[in-house]
LOTORKE-824343 format. One line per field, with one value per atom (N, C-alpha, C): atom name; residue number from 1; x, y, z. Coordinates in nm, 3 decimals. Example, Ala and Ser with C-alpha at 12.3 -4.5 7.8 and 13.67 -1.06 7.14 Angstrom:
atom	[N_CA_C_N_CA_C] .
nr	[1_1_1_2_2_2] .
px	[1.319_1.230_1.320_1.285_1.367_1.290] .
py	[-0.569_-0.450_-0.330_-0.225_-0.106_0.003] .
pz	[0.780_0.780_0.780_0.708_0.714_0.787] .
//
This chain:
atom	[N_CA_C_N_CA_C_N_CA_C_N_CA_C_N_CA_C_N_CA_C_N_CA_C_N_CA_C_N_CA_C_N_CA_C_N_CA_C_N_CA_C_N_CA_C_N_CA_C_N_CA_C_N_CA_C_N_CA_C_N_CA_C_N_CA_C_N_CA_C_N_CA_C_N_CA_C_N_CA_C_N_CA_C_N_CA_C_N_CA_C_N_CA_C_N_CA_C_N_CA_C_N_CA_C_N_CA_C_N_CA_C_N_CA_C_N_CA_C_N_CA_C_N_CA_C_N_CA_C_N_CA_C_N_CA_C_N_CA_C_N_CA_C_N_CA_C_N_CA_C_N_CA_C_N_CA_C_N_CA_C_N_CA_C_N_CA_C_N_CA_C_N_CA_C_N_CA_C_N_CA_C_N_CA_C_N_CA_C_N_CA_C_N_CA_C_N_CA_C_N_CA_C_N_CA_C_N_CA_C_N_CA_C_N_CA_C_N_CA_C_N_CA_C_N_CA_C_N_CA_C_N_CA_C_N_CA_C_N_CA_C_N_CA_C_N_CA_C_N_CA_C_N_CA_C_N_CA_C_N_CA_C_N_CA_C_N_CA_C_N_CA_C_N_CA_C_N_CA_C_N_CA_C_N_CA_C_N_CA_C_N_CA_C_N_CA_C_N_CA_C_N_CA_C_N_CA_C_N_CA_C_N_CA_C_N_CA_C_N_CA_C_N_CA_C_N_CA_C_N_CA_C_N_CA_C_N_CA_C_N_CA_C_N_CA_C_N_CA_C_N_CA_C_N_CA_C_N_CA_C_N_CA_C_N_CA_C_N_CA_C_N_CA_C_N_CA_C_N_CA_C_N_CA_C_N_CA_C] .
nr	[1_1_1_2_2_2_3_3_3_4_4_4_5_5_5_6_6_6_7_7_7_8_8_8_9_9_9_10_10_10_11_11_11_12_12_12_13_13_13_14_14_14_15_15_15_16_16_16_17_17_17_18_18_18_19_19_19_20_20_20_21_21_21_22_22_22_23_23_23_24_24_24_25_25_25_26_26_26_27_27_27_28_28_28_29_29_29_30_30_30_31_31_31_32_32_32_33_33_33_34_34_34_35_35_35_36_36_36_37_37_37_38_38_38_39_39_39_40_40_40_41_41_41_42_42_42_43_43_43_44_44_44_45_45_45_46_46_46_47_47_47_48_48_48_49_49_49_50_50_50_51_51_51_52_52_52_53_53_53_54_54_54_55_55_55_56_56_56_57_57_57_58_58_58_59_59_59_60_60_60_61_61_61_62_62_62_63_63_63_64_64_64_65_65_65_66_66_66_67_67_67_68_68_68_69_69_69_70_70_70_71_71_71_72_72_72_73_73_73_74_74_74_75_75_75_76_76_76_77_77_77_78_78_78_79_79_79_80_80_80_81_81_81_82_82_82_83_83_83_84_84_84_85_85_85_86_86_86_87_87_87_88_88_88_89_89_89_90_90_90_91_91_91_92_92_92_93_93_93_94_94_94_95_95_95_96_96_96_97_97_97_98_98_98_99_99_99_100_100_100_101_101_101_102_102_102_103_103_103_104_104_104_105_105_105_106_106_106_107_107_107_108_108_108_109_109_109_110_110_110_111_111_111] .
px	[-0.996_-0.962_-0.990_-1.059_-1.087_-0.983_-0.980_-0.849_-0.879_-0.777_-0.793_-0.816_-0.885_-0.896_-0.768_-0.757_-0.635_-0.709_-0.651_-0.720_-0.646_-0.718_-0.657_-0.722_-0.647_-0.689_-0.683_-0.791_-0.813_-0.729_-0.713_-0.624_-0.685_-0.793_-0.858_-0.824_-0.779_-0.743_-0.596_-0.573_-0.429_-0.357_-0.211_-0.105_-0.119_-0.146_-0.166_-0.241_-0.348_-0.437_-0.359_-0.308_-0.203_-0.102_-0.034_0.063_0.013_-0.115_-0.166_-0.216_-0.264_-0.295_-0.180_-0.072_0.052_0.106_0.091_0.149_0.073_-0.050_-0.133_-0.107_-0.028_-0.008_-0.104_-0.172_-0.276_-0.192_-0.244_-0.178_-0.261_-0.201_-0.270_-0.194_-0.251_-0.177_-0.235_-0.178_-0.234_-0.238_-0.325_-0.310_-0.179_-0.099_0.031_0.125_0.124_0.207_0.206_0.084_0.039_0.000_0.068_0.052_-0.086_-0.181_-0.324_-0.369_-0.280_-0.322_-0.372_-0.487_-0.570_-0.621_-0.626_-0.673_-0.833_-0.915_-1.060_-1.102_-1.218_-1.271_-1.263_-1.285_-1.283_-1.140_-1.029_-0.903_-0.876_-0.925_-0.924_-0.991_-1.098_-1.187_-1.103_-1.055_-0.988_-0.872_-0.801_-0.675_-0.726_-0.840_-0.878_-0.927_-0.981_-1.031_-0.916_-0.806_-0.695_-0.629_-0.609_-0.522_-0.620_-0.759_-0.863_-0.844_-0.861_-0.842_-0.986_-1.029_-1.140_-1.084_-1.167_-1.143_-1.196_-1.106_-1.154_-1.161_-1.284_-1.295_-1.400_-1.391_-1.483_-1.566_-1.526_-1.586_-1.718_-1.822_-1.961_-1.971_-1.883_-1.920_-1.890_-1.807_-1.808_-1.928_-2.021_-2.135_-2.235_-2.217_-2.301_-2.261_-2.123_-2.075_-2.135_-2.135_-2.184_-2.331_-2.407_-2.545_-2.565_-2.493_-2.502_-2.464_-2.424_-2.366_-2.230_-2.148_-2.003_-1.935_-1.857_-1.793_-1.689_-1.663_-1.557_-1.533_-1.415_-1.381_-1.436_-1.523_-1.574_-1.536_-1.618_-1.600_-1.632_-1.536_-1.557_-1.574_-1.698_-1.720_-1.739_-1.680_-1.692_-1.698_-1.812_-1.813_-1.695_-1.637_-1.495_-1.511_-1.614_-1.627_-1.669_-1.688_-1.754_-1.633_-1.512_-1.418_-1.298_-1.202_-1.091_-0.998_-0.865_-0.786_-0.789_-0.778_-0.799_-0.916_-1.019_-1.162_-1.177_-1.127_-1.136_-1.065_-0.938_-0.859_-0.896_-0.971_-1.034_-1.150_-1.204_-1.324_-1.253_-1.167_-1.103_-1.041_-0.987_-0.925_-1.044_-1.150_-1.264_-1.331_-1.338_-1.369_-1.292_-1.163_-1.063_-1.095_-1.149_-1.176_-1.311_-1.427_-1.548_-1.572_-1.510_-1.529_-1.397_-1.417_-1.324_-1.322_-1.217_-1.218_-1.355_-1.369_-1.482_-1.615_-1.646_-1.757_-1.768_-1.660_-1.641_-1.671_-1.638_-1.666_-1.799_-1.815_-1.944_-2.026_-1.967_-2.038_-1.996_-2.064_-2.040_-2.064_-1.942_-1.973_-1.961_-2.070_-2.074_-2.014_-1.909_-1.850_-1.881] .
py	[-0.502_-0.635_-0.578_-0.640_-0.616_-0.619_-0.523_-0.491_-0.579_-0.631_-0.697_-0.606_-0.651_-0.553_-0.519_-0.412_-0.371_-0.313_-0.359_-0.316_-0.223_-0.120_-0.057_-0.080_-0.126_-0.151_-0.036_-0.008_0.110_0.069_0.185_0.149_0.071_0.014_-0.088_-0.210_-0.238_-0.389_-0.415_-0.548_-0.583_-0.598_-0.555_-0.585_-0.740_-0.821_-0.963_-0.979_-0.921_-0.915_-0.888_-0.767_-0.721_-0.812_-0.885_-0.971_-1.108_-1.151_-1.268_-1.247_-1.119_-1.096_-1.085_-1.034_-1.012_-1.147_-1.246_-1.385_-1.454_-1.405_-1.440_-1.350_-1.257_-1.175_-1.056_-1.045_-0.924_-0.783_-0.678_-0.547_-0.491_-0.466_-0.396_-0.296_-0.182_-0.104_-0.093_-0.035_-0.021_0.151_0.181_0.325_0.364_0.286_0.323_0.343_0.254_0.259_0.393_0.443_0.569_0.701_0.675_0.809_0.858_0.762_0.796_0.761_0.728_0.700_0.816_0.815_0.915_1.009_0.994_1.074_1.049_1.137_1.122_1.028_0.974_0.893_0.954_1.083_1.145_1.139_1.134_1.116_0.992_0.890_0.753_0.728_0.778_0.770_0.843_0.968_1.030_0.939_0.882_0.788_0.673_0.609_0.479_0.513_0.636_0.670_0.707_0.779_0.813_0.685_0.577_0.451_0.337_0.374_0.271_0.145_0.170_0.051_0.038_-0.073_-0.118_-0.105_-0.020_0.001_-0.130_-0.185_-0.296_-0.234_-0.242_-0.171_-0.241_-0.211_-0.240_-0.117_-0.003_0.149_0.155_0.152_0.178_0.307_0.409_0.532_0.542_0.455_0.422_0.392_0.313_0.278_0.405_0.508_0.615_0.698_0.686_0.779_0.713_0.607_0.530_0.574_0.549_0.596_0.740_0.815_0.951_0.997_0.888_0.900_0.941_0.914_0.928_0.857_0.901_0.834_0.740_0.611_0.529_0.423_0.349_0.250_0.100_0.103_-0.009_-0.026_-0.066_-0.098_-0.240_-0.299_-0.431_-0.430_-0.439_-0.398_-0.533_-0.545_-0.656_-0.605_-0.649_-0.613_-0.678_-0.592_-0.627_-0.754_-0.792_-0.915_-1.025_-1.019_-1.118_-1.221_-1.190_-1.284_-1.255_-1.388_-1.358_-1.343_-1.326_-1.280_-1.398_-1.513_-1.642_-1.665_-1.613_-1.631_-1.515_-1.395_-1.282_-1.290_-1.345_-1.355_-1.433_-1.541_-1.623_-1.545_-1.464_-1.378_-1.276_-1.219_-1.117_-1.176_-1.304_-1.370_-1.404_-1.441_-1.496_-1.355_-1.251_-1.128_-1.102_-1.136_-1.086_-1.189_-1.292_-1.375_-1.356_-1.311_-1.281_-1.134_-1.036_-0.904_-0.839_-0.761_-0.690_-0.532_-0.467_-0.337_-0.258_-0.268_-0.203_-0.250_-0.373_-0.407_-0.369_-0.334_-0.303_-0.161_-0.071_0.081_0.127_0.181_0.224_0.117_-0.002_-0.114_-0.132_-0.182_-0.220_-0.377_-0.441_-0.578_-0.617_-0.664_-0.699_-0.850_-0.852_-0.970_-1.045] .
pz	[-1.200_-1.111_-0.964_-0.885_-0.747_-0.653_-0.575_-0.483_-0.349_-0.317_-0.186_-0.066_0.042_0.149_0.233_0.274_0.377_0.490_0.602_0.738_0.799_0.880_1.002_1.117_1.229_1.355_1.447_1.496_1.585_1.715_1.811_1.926_2.019_2.018_2.115_2.063_1.946_1.938_1.971_2.011_2.038_1.924_1.948_1.836_1.780_1.863_1.804_1.698_1.704_1.584_1.435_1.453_1.333_1.296_1.398_1.376_1.310_1.357_1.306_1.146_1.118_0.983_0.887_0.932_0.876_0.815_0.919_0.887_0.780_0.749_0.633_0.519_0.509_0.409_0.373_0.482_0.483_0.526_0.439_0.473_0.569_0.682_0.804_0.868_0.928_1.006_1.147_1.242_1.385_1.398_1.493_1.529_1.569_1.657_1.695_1.574_1.479_1.362_1.289_1.268_1.192_1.280_1.389_1.477_1.508_1.527_1.556_1.686_1.774_1.921_1.984_2.044_2.092_2.000_1.880_1.794_1.782_1.733_1.735_1.619_1.623_1.515_1.380_1.362_1.226_1.168_1.260_1.199_1.154_1.216_1.182_1.044_1.032_0.901_0.785_0.832_0.706_0.678_0.762_0.734_0.657_0.685_0.636_0.488_0.463_0.340_0.251_0.295_0.227_0.175_0.258_0.249_0.207_0.188_0.137_0.216_0.360_0.466_0.534_0.547_0.653_0.797_0.871_0.990_1.088_1.152_1.259_1.381_1.456_1.577_1.675_1.793_1.916_1.935_1.888_1.903_1.852_1.921_1.861_1.819_1.838_1.779_1.622_1.568_1.433_1.395_1.440_1.393_1.370_1.469_1.470_1.350_1.329_1.205_1.084_1.073_0.951_0.949_1.053_1.039_0.999_1.044_1.002_0.877_0.796_0.662_0.631_0.726_0.716_0.599_0.504_0.425_0.484_0.432_0.487_0.400_0.419_0.324_0.380_0.485_0.531_0.695_0.743_0.904_0.928_1.010_1.054_1.212_1.259_1.406_1.475_1.591_1.679_1.831_1.913_2.040_2.118_2.199_2.252_2.352_2.386_2.472_2.405_2.274_2.200_2.158_2.101_2.060_2.124_2.139_2.162_2.033_2.053_1.938_1.843_1.890_1.822_1.738_1.796_1.723_1.629_1.642_1.557_1.438_1.440_1.325_1.212_1.236_1.121_1.066_1.131_1.072_0.982_1.024_0.938_0.806_0.829_0.708_0.615_0.677_0.589_0.518_0.574_0.510_0.391_0.421_0.320_0.184_0.199_0.089_0.034_0.111_0.075_-0.001_0.055_-0.015_-0.090_-0.181_-0.233_-0.156_-0.172_-0.120_-0.174_-0.299_-0.371_-0.309_-0.273_-0.189_-0.052_0.024_0.151_0.164_0.081_0.066_0.113_0.232_0.276_0.376_0.367_0.444_0.602_0.668_0.821_0.807_0.839_0.864_1.004_1.068_1.205_1.238_1.316_1.333_1.465] .
//
């Protein structure tokens, strides 16, 4: 059976995104909650792999890591000036209905 997506929000995303996802029953962590504030991208990748979470980020360094062949459980990338919280939340909810955790592994979804 396909597993539902779980998300990990990097430290650049506002807590309101996590709150909104949780209101819809989505499993999500934030960098602050898992003691990754100020940690390097490799630490975030290691956490997301161990927990099988898609990283939601504005940080284009994750795109470089993906291009270099880094293993990951999925990256949802959004330029920080593109969407408000109210616009980003429905996109993440849509991703959750379109992809399983298995389908997102190693994939970058540009929002």
